[in-house]
C-alpha positions as CSV (number, residue, x, y, z in Angstrom):
1,X,12.4,9.0,7.7
2,X,12.0,11.4,10.8
3,X,10.8,14.8,10.0
4,X,10.5,17.5,13.3
5,X,8.9,20.8,13.2
6,X,11.0,23.2,15.4
7,X,8.2,26.0,15.8
8,X,5.1,23.6,16.9
9,X,7.5,20.3,17.8
10,X,5.5,18.6,15.4
11,X,7.2,15.6,13.9
12,X,6.3,12.4,11.8
13,X,8.3,8.7,11.4
14,X,7.4,7.5,8.0
15,X,7.9,4.1,6.3
16,X,6.4,3.1,3.1
17,X,6.8,-0.4,1.8
18,X,6.9,-0.2,-2.5
19,X,5.9,-2.7,-4.8
20,X,6.4,-1.7,-8.7
21,X,7.3,1.7,-7.7
22,X,3.8,2.2,-5.6
23,X,3.4,2.3,-1.9
24,X,1.2,-0.4,-0.5
25,X,2.1,-0.1,2.7
26,X,2.4,3.3,5.3
27,X,2.9,4.0,8.6
28,X,2.5,7.4,10.1
29,X,4.5,7.8,14.0
30,X,3.2,11.4,14.9
31,X,4.4,11.3,18.8
32,X,2.9,15.5,19.1
33,X,-0.2,14.8,17.2
34,X,-3.6,15.5,19.4
35,X,-5.9,12.9,19.7
36,X,-8.2,15.8,18.8
37,X,-8.0,19.5,18.1
38,X,-11.1,20.6,19.7
39,X,-9.6,20.0,23.1
40,X,-6.8,22.0,24.4
41,X,-6.9,19.0,26.9
42,X,-6.7,15.7,24.5
43,X,-4.2,13.5,25.1
44,X,-1.0,13.2,22.2
45,X,0.5,10.7,20.0
46,X,-1.1,8.2,17.4
47,X,0.1,5.9,14.9
48,X,-1.3,5.5,11.6
49,X,-1.6,2.8,9.6
50,X,-2.5,1.8,5.8
51,X,-2.6,-1.3,3.9
52,X,-3.8,-1.0,0.1
53,X,-7.1,-2.1,-0.3
54,X,-7.9,-2.7,3.2
55,X,-8.2,0.6,4.3
56,X,-6.7,2.9,7.2
57,X,-6.3,2.8,11.1
58,X,-5.1,4.4,13.8
59,X,-4.0,3.6,17.2
60,X,-3.2,5.5,20.5
61,X,0.4,5.7,21.8
62,X,-1.1,5.9,25.2
63,X,-3.5,3.0,24.2
64,X,-2.5,0.9,21.5
65,X,-5.4,-2.0,22.2
66,X,-7.9,0.6,20.0
67,X,-7.5,0.3,16.5
68,X,-9.5,3.0,15.5
69,X,-10.7,3.2,11.4
70,X,-10.0,6.6,10.0
71,X,-11.5,8.5,7.1
72,X,-11.1,11.7,5.2
73,X,-13.9,14.2,5.5
74,X,-17.5,13.8,3.9
75,X,-17.0,17.9,3.3
76,X,-18.1,18.8,-0.5
77,X,-19.2,22.4,-0.2
78,X,-15.2,24.3,-0.8
79,X,-16.4,27.1,1.6
80,X,-16.7,25.0,4.4
81,X,-12.8,23.6,3.9
82,X,-10.3,24.0,6.5
83,X,-6.9,24.2,4.5
84,X,-3.7,22.8,5.8
85,X,-1.0,25.2,6.5
86,X,2.5,25.1,7.6
87,X,3.0,26.9,11.4
88,X,5.6,29.1,10.5
89,X,4.9,30.5,6.9
90,X,0.9,31.6,5.2
91,X,0.9,30.0,1.6
92,X,0.2,32.7,-0.9
93,X,-1.1,29.8,-3.2
94,X,-3.6,28.3,-0.3
95,X,-4.9,31.9,0.2
96,X,-5.7,32.4,-3.2
97,X,-7.6,29.4,-3.6
98,X,-9.2,30.2,-0.6
99,X,-10.3,33.4,-1.9
100,X,-11.5,31.7,-5.3
101,X,-13.3,29.0,-3.7
102,X,-14.7,31.1,-0.7
103,X,-13.3,29.6,2.3
104,X,-14.6,30.9,5.4
105,X,-12.7,28.6,7.9
106,X,-9.1,29.4,9.4
107,X,-6.7,27.3,8.2
108,X,-5.3,24.3,10.7
109,X,-1.4,24.7,10.8
110,X,1.2,21.6,11.5
111,X,3.9,20.9,9.8
112,X,6.0,17.8,8.5
113,X,4.0,14.5,7.4
114,X,1.7,15.0,9.8
115,X,-0.2,16.8,7.1
116,X,-0.9,14.1,5.9
117,X,-2.2,12.4,8.8
118,X,-4.9,15.3,9.6
119,X,-6.4,15.0,6.0
120,X,-6.7,11.7,6.3
121,X,-8.1,11.6,9.8
122,X,-10.9,14.7,8.6
123,X,-9.3,17.3,10.8
124,X,-8.5,19.6,7.8
125,X,-9.8,18.8,4.3
126,X,-6.9,19.7,1.6
127,X,-3.3,19.9,1.8
128,X,-1.7,21.6,-0.7
129,X,2.1,21.9,-1.4
130,X,3.6,24.5,-4.1
131,X,6.8,23.6,-5.8
132,X,7.8,25.0,-8.6
133,X,8.6,23.3,-12.3
134,X,12.5,23.1,-11.2
135,X,12.4,21.9,-7.5
136,X,11.6,18.0,-7.2
137,X,10.1,16.6,-3.9
138,X,12.4,13.5,-2.4
139,X,9.6,10.4,-2.1
140,X,10.3,9.8,1.3
141,X,8.7,12.7,2.3
142,X,5.2,11.4,0.7
143,X,5.1,7.7,-0.3
144,X,3.8,6.6,3.3
145,X,1.5,10.0,3.6
146,X,0.0,9.1,0.6
147,X,-1.2,5.3,1.0
148,X,-3.0,6.2,4.3
149,X,-4.7,9.4,2.6
150,X,-5.7,7.2,-0.4
151,X,-6.9,4.2,2.0
152,X,-9.0,6.6,4.1
153,X,-10.9,7.5,1.0
154,X,-8.9,10.8,-0.2
155,X,-6.8,11.1,-3.2
156,X,-3.4,12.2,-4.0
157,X,-2.4,14.2,-7.3
158,X,-0.2,16.9,-8.4
159,X,-1.2,19.7,-9.9
160,X,-1.8,18.4,-13.0
161,X,-4.3,15.8,-11.8
162,X,-1.5,13.0,-12.2
163,X,-0.6,10.6,-9.5
164,X,2.8,10.2,-7.7
165,X,5.3,8.9,-9.8
166,X,7.5,7.4,-7.5
167,X,9.2,5.1,-9.8
168,X,12.3,7.7,-11.3
169,X,14.6,7.7,-8.3
170,X,15.0,9.6,-5.4
171,X,12.8,12.3,-6.0
172,X,9.2,13.1,-7.8
173,X,10.7,14.4,-11.6
174,X,7.3,13.6,-13.3
175,X,5.4,15.7,-10.7
176,X,4.8,19.4,-10.0
177,X,3.1,20.5,-6.6
178,X,0.9,18.8,-4.4
179,X,-2.9,18.5,-4.1
180,X,-4.6,15.8,-0.9
181,X,-8.2,16.1,-0.2
182,X,-11.7,14.0,-0.1
183,X,-12.6,13.5,-3.2
184,X,-15.2,16.2,-3.9
185,X,-12.5,18.7,-2.5
186,X,-10.2,17.3,-4.4
187,X,-12.0,18.0,-8.0
188,X,-13.1,21.8,-7.0
189,X,-9.4,22.3,-5.9
190,X,-8.2,21.2,-8.9
191,X,-10.5,23.4,-11.2
192,X,-10.1,26.1,-9.1
193,X,-6.4,25.5,-9.4
194,X,-6.7,26.2,-13.5
195,X,-7.9,29.5,-12.6
196,X,-5.2,30.7,-10.1
197,X,-2.5,28.7,-12.9
198,X,0.5,28.7,-10.1
199,X,3.0,27.3,-12.4
200,X,2.8,30.2,-14.5
201,X,2.2,27.5,-17.4
202,X,0.0,30.2,-19.5
203,X,2.4,33.3,-18.6
């Protein structure tokens, strides 16, 4: 599945191998993803690969002879977290959560499944995707990213803390919302979601 971002020209080619309805191998090709967001002259283009139980790695498109092991960030203080947001719009949910968590750093803005890539590499710390109880995500938009983040040491669940269920067909019919983060910040985010209640279950 190839997803193009018409604003920042970010796009990802995502492939996942499924066994028993769970991703066991994931590949994310991100041709426009900078090697570093801190260096304006940084070269672009990465391929991220993860195999269940074997960790996650990255190869540069301009030098594919070097394998670099990747991992999510080690941050545990929510105030220092960098949220991942879309280029074209600001998420009210991200704003609400950031306010409750006391986040002071600006978000990293990027689109497509590159959001999974930047969390897996530790460029950003938290990626939230808000969906209603009625709208359901397509499995191909998440399967590769999920295993790459998990093998990089992160955690991916829905807003109820459940793993994504890829067994129900083309869509994630059993899941609402998405939380992608390192394990410490995932826990903090889940606690804050109980307060913010984005699905309005207490309404």
